[in-house]
N, CA, C and O of each residue as an XYZ file, in Angstrom:
408
protein
N     -13.796     14.201    -47.886
C     -12.801     14.888    -47.183
C     -13.576     14.643    -45.594
O     -12.988     14.198    -44.609
N     -14.992     15.045    -45.641
C     -15.464     14.916    -44.347
C     -15.295     13.671    -43.622
O     -14.977     13.763    -42.437
N     -15.452     12.544    -44.125
C     -15.668     11.399    -43.630
C     -14.407     11.190    -43.346
O     -14.330     10.900    -42.152
N     -13.176     11.194    -43.956
C     -11.732     11.074    -43.807
C     -11.704     12.086    -42.681
O     -11.920     11.469    -41.638
N     -11.598     12.877    -42.536
C     -11.613     13.666    -41.363
C     -12.168     12.719    -39.940
O     -11.539     12.303    -38.967
N     -13.530     12.613    -40.297
C     -14.258     12.030    -39.026
C     -13.685     10.327    -38.261
O     -13.634      9.936    -37.095
N     -13.246      9.516    -39.912
C     -12.244      8.419    -39.447
C     -11.166      8.679    -38.556
O     -10.931      8.023    -37.542
N     -10.582      9.559    -38.927
C      -8.890      9.826    -38.400
C      -8.951     10.561    -36.825
O      -8.147     10.653    -35.897
N     -10.410     11.041    -37.075
C     -10.937     11.498    -35.289
C     -10.561     10.460    -34.432
O      -9.721     10.198    -33.571
N     -11.946      9.761    -35.273
C     -12.330      8.321    -34.532
C     -11.217      7.668    -34.410
O     -11.340      6.905    -33.453
N     -10.151      7.571    -34.908
C      -8.953      6.486    -35.028
C      -7.980      7.104    -33.616
O      -7.435      6.467    -32.714
N      -8.021      8.155    -33.796
C      -7.417      9.053    -32.614
C      -8.091      8.983    -31.130
O      -7.465      8.879    -30.076
N      -9.652      9.071    -31.297
C      -9.914      8.749    -30.225
C      -9.790      7.496    -29.372
O      -9.600      7.383    -28.161
N      -9.948      6.583    -30.331
C      -9.848      5.000    -30.337
C      -8.296      4.700    -29.282
O      -8.326      4.001    -28.269
N      -6.977      5.430    -29.828
C      -6.023      5.340    -29.845
C      -5.845      5.709    -28.822
O      -5.154      4.980    -28.109
N      -6.406      7.108    -28.189
C      -6.378      7.577    -26.797
C      -7.383      6.292    -25.716
O      -6.883      5.988    -24.633
N      -8.604      5.708    -26.085
C      -9.047      5.202    -25.370
C      -8.040      4.091    -25.347
O      -7.928      3.842    -24.146
N      -7.250      3.289    -26.003
C      -6.921      2.331    -25.544
C      -5.476      2.634    -24.668
O      -4.853      1.679    -24.206
N      -5.214      3.402    -24.564
C      -3.970      4.237    -23.921
C      -4.700      4.463    -22.108
O      -4.301      4.221    -20.969
N      -5.760      4.966    -22.643
C      -6.078      5.375    -21.204
C      -6.539      3.612    -20.385
O      -6.310      3.440    -19.188
N      -7.106      2.607    -21.158
C      -7.316      1.809    -20.712
C      -6.126      1.017    -20.122
O      -6.155      0.446    -19.032
N      -4.958      1.054    -21.069
C      -3.814      0.448    -20.353
C      -3.448      0.823    -19.327
O      -2.902      0.057    -18.533
N      -3.670      2.208    -19.052
C      -2.953      2.919    -18.134
C      -4.410      2.545    -16.920
O      -3.917      2.491    -15.794
N      -5.419      2.380    -16.881
C      -6.004      1.944    -15.801
C      -6.035      0.583    -15.560
O      -6.491      0.130    -14.511
N      -5.532     -0.188    -16.555
C      -5.346     -1.647    -16.097
C      -3.934     -1.776    -15.347
O      -3.679     -2.792    -14.700
N      -2.754     -0.400    -15.486
C      -1.891     -0.660    -14.589
C      -1.985     -0.336    -13.428
O      -1.622     -0.940    -12.419
N      -2.535      0.744    -13.558
C      -2.663      1.455    -11.916
C      -3.850      0.451    -11.156
O      -3.744      0.116     -9.976
N      -4.870      0.080    -11.944
C      -5.388     -1.216    -10.929
C      -4.269     -2.375    -10.134
O      -4.373     -2.766     -8.971
N      -2.983     -2.852    -11.335
C      -2.521     -3.834    -10.966
C      -1.781     -3.091     -9.714
O      -1.618     -3.722     -8.669
N      -1.357     -1.800     -9.828
C      -0.361     -1.034     -8.696
C      -0.887     -1.281     -7.673
O      -0.179     -1.821     -6.823
N      -2.465     -0.966     -7.304
C      -3.227     -1.309     -6.180
C      -3.365     -2.209     -5.717
O      -3.490     -2.369     -4.503
N      -3.382     -3.076     -6.585
C      -3.447     -4.543     -5.978
C      -1.757     -5.042     -5.343
O      -1.455     -5.550     -4.263
N      -1.334     -4.848     -5.923
C       0.171     -4.894     -5.250
C       0.080     -3.656     -3.869
O       0.223     -4.044     -2.709
N      -0.099     -2.608     -4.099
C      -0.498     -1.772     -2.858
C      -1.178     -2.764     -1.594
O      -0.569     -3.151     -0.597
N      -2.171     -2.960     -1.835
C      -2.795     -3.886     -0.909
C      -2.517     -4.944     -0.216
O      -2.863     -5.237      0.929
N      -1.547     -5.789     -1.344
C      -1.028     -6.891     -0.747
C       0.187     -6.458      0.173
O       0.386     -7.288      1.061
N       1.012     -5.427      0.193
C       1.757     -4.943      0.935
C       1.391     -4.309      2.323
O       2.133     -4.467      3.292
N       0.066     -3.487      2.402
C      -0.683     -3.171      3.243
C      -1.080     -4.425      4.401
O      -1.099     -4.305      5.626
N      -1.355     -5.533      3.662
C      -1.781     -6.602      4.581
C      -0.677     -7.356      5.260
O      -0.705     -7.852      6.387
N       0.612     -7.360      4.110
C       1.593     -8.006      4.543
C       2.712     -7.146      5.656
O       3.581     -7.735      6.300
N       2.419     -5.332      5.722
C       2.936     -4.881      7.009
C       2.356     -5.106      8.125
O       2.927     -5.368      9.183
N       0.725     -4.980      7.872
C      -0.342     -5.074      8.995
C       0.165     -6.538      9.499
O       0.580     -6.563     10.657
N       0.182     -7.610      8.859
C       0.169     -8.746      9.670
C       1.665     -8.932     10.206
O       1.946     -9.951     10.838
N       2.848     -7.716      9.896
C       3.980     -8.165     10.656
C       3.800     -7.007     11.836
O       4.272     -7.293     12.936
N       3.376     -6.169     11.733
C       2.790     -5.400     12.485
C       2.067     -6.094     13.976
O       2.291     -6.149     15.185
N       1.100     -6.542     12.992
C       0.597     -7.320     14.551
C       1.242     -8.432     15.264
O       0.977     -8.711     16.434
N       2.249     -9.177     14.406
C       3.359    -10.065     14.783
C       3.991     -9.171     16.205
O       3.835     -9.371     17.410
N       4.638     -8.284     15.564
C       5.291     -7.671     16.786
C       4.602     -7.013     17.934
O       5.138     -6.988     19.042
N       3.190     -6.368     17.663
C       2.182     -5.851     18.827
C       2.246     -7.768     19.761
O       2.597     -8.009     20.916
N       1.884     -8.510     18.948
C       2.033     -9.823     19.847
C       3.150    -10.009     20.900
O       3.186    -10.207     22.114
N       4.203     -9.833     19.721
C       5.623    -10.273     20.658
C       5.925     -9.144     21.711
O       6.196     -9.468     22.868
N       5.884     -7.910     21.355
C       5.626     -6.789     22.540
C       5.109     -7.118     23.852
O       5.776     -7.353     24.859
N       3.483     -7.106     23.698
C       2.366     -7.752     24.863
C       3.023     -8.950     25.543
O       3.202     -9.204     26.735
N       3.347     -9.648     24.359
C       3.655    -11.033     25.113
C       5.278    -10.960     26.080
O       5.495    -11.675     27.058
N       6.195    -10.010     25.560
C       7.252     -9.931     26.348
C       7.320     -8.495     27.950
O       8.202     -8.097     28.712
N       6.115     -8.249     27.778
C       5.685     -7.066     29.105
C       5.602     -7.746     30.190
O       6.339     -7.577     31.161
N       4.563     -8.691     30.097
C       4.601     -9.491     31.853
C       5.974    -10.181     31.670
O       6.327    -10.660     32.747
N       6.799    -10.381     30.763
C       8.044    -11.603     31.206
C       8.982    -10.882     31.731
O       9.969    -11.558     32.022
N       9.104     -9.284     32.073
C      10.375     -8.480     31.509
C      10.501     -8.514     33.440
O      11.650     -8.477     33.879
N       9.684     -8.560     34.163
C       9.666     -8.494     35.793
C      10.294    -10.380     36.160
O      11.077    -10.664     37.066
N       9.770    -11.229     35.329
C      10.226    -12.422     35.358
C      11.267    -12.780     34.907
O      11.892    -13.644     35.522
N      11.796    -12.229     33.678
C      12.913    -12.766     33.220
C      13.839    -11.568     32.793
O      13.661    -10.699     31.940
N      14.911    -11.802     33.680
C      15.856    -10.388     33.897
C      16.666    -10.716     32.720
O      17.524     -9.838     32.635
N      16.796    -11.582     31.757
C      17.556    -11.208     30.499
C      16.833    -10.022     29.467
O      17.376     -9.433     28.533
N      15.520     -9.893     29.932
C      14.977     -8.876     28.848
C      15.108     -7.480     29.822
O      14.260     -7.380     30.709
N      15.867     -6.674     29.731
C      15.782     -5.633     30.278
C      15.153     -4.461     29.701
O      14.465     -4.922     28.790
N      14.966     -2.869     29.729
C      14.160     -2.208     29.572
C      14.822     -1.601     27.845
O      14.080     -1.132     26.982
N      15.719     -1.702     27.753
C      16.417     -1.579     26.537
C      15.499     -2.545     25.155
O      15.118     -2.110     24.069
N      15.351     -4.114     25.796
C      14.822     -4.824     25.129
C      13.510     -4.459     24.684
O      13.101     -4.562     23.527
N      12.789     -3.964     25.809
C      11.249     -3.582     25.216
C      11.164     -2.348     24.334
O      10.374     -2.228     23.398
N      12.268     -1.223     24.816
C      12.050     -0.343     23.991
C      12.298     -0.417     22.470
O      11.863      0.373     21.632
N      13.154     -1.617     22.232
C      13.393     -1.862     20.984
C      12.366     -1.966     20.348
O      11.901     -1.287     19.433
N      11.788     -3.420     21.197
C      10.260     -3.811     20.394
C       9.721     -2.827     20.020
O       9.438     -2.629     18.838
N       9.374     -1.674     21.384
C       8.345     -0.769     21.027
C       8.691      0.185     19.804
O       7.813      0.562     19.029
N      10.068      0.563     19.675
C      10.452      1.252     18.324
C      10.015      0.439     16.765
O       9.617      0.925     15.707
N      10.290     -0.988     17.171
C      10.170     -1.522     16.154
C       8.827     -1.832     15.339
O       8.686     -2.109     14.149
N       7.754     -1.675     16.511
C       6.469     -1.689     16.166
C       5.750     -0.018     15.425
O       4.945      0.228     14.527
N       6.632      0.888     16.454
C       6.447      1.998     15.815
C       6.768      1.977     13.946
O       6.128      2.281     12.940
N       7.865      1.538     14.196
C       8.353      1.918     12.623
C       7.516      1.166     11.700
O       7.314      1.713     10.616
N       6.718     -0.556     12.004
C       5.506     -1.056     11.147
C       4.603     -0.283     11.079
O       4.031     -0.124     10.000
N       4.170      0.508     12.360
C       3.105      1.251     12.293
C       3.312      2.295     11.187
O       2.408      2.690     10.450
N       4.253      2.597     11.153
C       4.369      3.936     10.104
C       4.416      3.651      8.477
O       4.101      4.482      7.626
N       4.883      2.277      8.213
C       5.050      1.550      7.128
C       3.983      1.469      7.065
O       3.630      1.604      5.893
N       2.721      1.218      8.098
C       1.479      0.826      7.626
C       0.730      2.250      6.665
O       0.066      2.159      5.633
N       1.111      3.497      7.414
C       0.206      4.486      7.385
C       0.877      5.086      5.783
O       0.265      5.912      5.105
N       2.351      4.434      5.333
C       2.509      5.129      4.180
C       1.675      4.206      3.169
O       1.019      4.639      2.221
N       1.804      2.933      3.512
C       1.257      1.960      2.245
C      -0.098      2.600      2.276
O      -0.445      3.015      1.170
N      -0.853      2.768      3.129
C      -2.462      3.201      2.778
C      -2.445      4.222      2.510
O      -3.544      4.621      2.123
N      -1.195      5.390      2.516
C      -1.942      6.677      1.656
C      -1.071      6.633      0.338
O      -1.226      7.541     -0.480
N      -0.160      5.618      0.091
C      -0.109      5.661     -1.421
C      -1.001      4.627     -2.119
O      -0.993      4.506     -3.344
N      -2.017      3.650     -1.051
C      -2.962      3.169     -1.597
C      -4.316      4.253     -2.046
O      -4.748      4.452     -3.181
N      -4.598      4.607     -1.274
C      -5.391      6.021     -1.191
C      -5.140      6.555     -2.309
O      -6.112      6.515     -3.062
N      -3.663      7.346     -2.999
C      -3.439      7.995     -3.568
C      -3.760      7.119     -5.043
O      -4.333      7.633     -6.003
N      -3.284      5.745     -5.005
C      -3.516      5.211     -5.881
C      -5.243      4.693     -6.603
O      -5.641      4.405     -7.732
N      -5.613      4.748     -5.804
C      -7.225      4.571     -5.786
C      -8.049      5.809     -6.744
O      -8.673      5.678     -7.797
N      -7.822      6.828     -6.062
C      -7.624      8.418     -6.300
C      -8.017      8.284     -7.488
O      -9.143      8.243     -7.985
N      -6.318      8.175     -8.184
C      -5.849      7.784     -9.738
C      -6.807      7.333    -10.289
O      -7.354      7.936    -11.213
N      -7.301      5.941     -9.751
C      -7.816      5.097    -10.781
C      -9.203      5.675    -10.962
O      -9.665      5.826    -12.093
N      -9.909      6.016     -9.818
C     -11.468      6.736    -10.047
C     -10.986      7.716    -11.238
O     -11.392      7.528    -12.384
N     -10.034      8.852    -10.893
C      -9.773      9.885    -12.208
C     -10.016      9.283    -13.692
O     -10.917      9.589    -14.474
N      -9.129      8.486    -13.843
C      -8.858      7.781    -14.596
C     -10.096      7.077    -15.744
O     -10.067      6.937    -16.967
N     -11.225      6.706    -14.621
C     -12.152      6.384    -15.332
C     -13.539      6.687    -15.828
O     -14.079      5.942    -16.646
């Protein structure tokens, strides 16, 4: 009887361990995806920053680019920065969850 209950407890622990392992792998996969998203947003943000700063000196010499266009670029860059911040927060949260799962 004691051996049977020990075996049942062992099987239950193994099942729990298997579920925890699967959860850990899923969280790691999510972390990797978030890292990729953060890198993409950072690249896009850099591209927008480059476009913004490349266009600033041109405003004076290029009449077709007005203050509204520059403001539009600034707002786009700000939105990308916000996306980066949001993705970094999600990544940190997922990483904390992974550490807790270990």
